[in-house]
C-alpha positions in Angstrom: 59.3 109.5 98.3 61.5 112.0 100.5 64.5 110.9 102.3 65.7 112.0 105.2 69.3 113.5 105.6 69.2 114.3 108.9 69.4 111.0 110.4 72.6 110.0 108.2 74.4 113.2 109.5 73.4 112.4 112.9 75.3 109.0 112.8 78.3 110.1 111.0 81.3 110.7 113.0 83.6 113.6 112.3 86.8 113.3 112.6 89.0 115.0 114.8 91.5 117.4 114.0 94.6 115.5 115.7 93.2 112.5 114.2 93.4 114.2 110.4 96.7 115.0 110.8 97.9 111.6 112.0 96.2 110.4 109.1 97.6 113.0 106.7 101.1 112.2 107.8 100.3 108.0 107.1 99.4 109.2 103.6 102.3 111.2 102.9 104.8 108.7 104.0 102.9 106.1 102.1 103.1 108.3 99.2 106.8 108.8 99.8 107.1 105.1 99.4 105.3 104.6 96.0 107.6 107.6 94.5 110.6 105.6 95.7 109.2 103.1 93.1 109.1 105.5 90.2 112.4 106.6 91.1 113.7 103.0 91.1 112.3 102.1 87.7 113.4 105.8 86.0 117.1 104.3 87.5 116.7 101.0 86.1 115.9 102.5 82.6 118.7 104.6 82.7 121.2 101.8 83.5 119.7 99.7 80.6 122.1 98.5 78.2 125.0 99.9 80.5 127.6 97.4 81.4 127.8 98.4 85.5 124.8 98.6 87.9 124.2 101.3 89.9 125.2 99.3 93.2 128.8 99.1 91.2 129.0 102.9 90.8 127.6 104.1 93.5 127.2 101.3 96.2 127.2 103.3 99.2 124.2 106.2 98.1 122.6 102.7 97.0 122.7 100.8 100.1 121.9 103.8 102.5 119.2 104.7 100.2 117.4 100.9 100.6 118.1 101.0 104.3 116.3 104.6 104.6 113.7 102.8 102.3 112.8 99.8 104.4 113.0 101.9 107.8 110.8 104.5 106.4 108.2 101.5 105.4 108.3 99.8 109.2 107.9 103.2 111.2 104.9 103.8 108.7 103.3 100.7 109.4 103.5 101.6 113.2 102.2 104.7 112.6 99.4 103.4 110.8 98.2 100.8 113.1 96.5 103.1 115.0 93.9 103.5 112.3 93.1 99.9 112.5 90.2 99.2 113.9 90.6 96.2 115.6 93.9 96.9 117.1 93.9 97.0 121.1 97.0 98.7 121.8 97.5 101.7 123.7 98.2 104.8 121.3 101.3 106.5 120.7 102.2 109.1 122.8 102.5 112.7 121.4 106.3 112.6 121.8 106.6 109.5 120.2 104.4 110.5 117.2 106.2 113.1 116.8 109.5 111.8 116.6 108.1 109.1 114.3 106.5 111.5 111.9 110.1 113.3 112.0 112.0 110.3 111.5 109.7 108.9 108.6 109.4 112.5 107.0 113.6 112.6 107.2 114.1 109.3 105.9 111.4 109.1 103.3 113.1 112.2 101.7 116.8 111.2 102.1 115.5 107.9 100.3 114.6 109.6 97.3 117.5 112.3 97.7 119.8 109.6 97.5 118.8 108.0 94.3 117.9 111.0 92.6 121.6 111.8 93.3 122.4 108.5 91.5 120.0 109.1 88.7 121.6 112.5 88.2 125.4 111.8 88.4 127.3 110.6 85.4 
């Protein structure tokens, strides 16, 4: 029994380069969110057995990092909604999409850098 692979190839839709780039940005944003949790785990291990918490020693850095983390998550969800098949919303404009990409990457990196500063600091 032979299979005709040409019909299978003709039915598959290829992803446009713009759509692939947007999906890559969403994946990067979500990976930043996952790495944040790993960094928090390392921070918890560092402060195990100590009398003070990171919020007591580096309160401003910790609070800013948490705000940046949650803002990154919310903006990533806004970007991700374009890939859900059941949404009937208008797609984001190119300017809004570019702005969201910049803000998500900036805040995601900022959240990690702040946690790493607390982790490395004495």
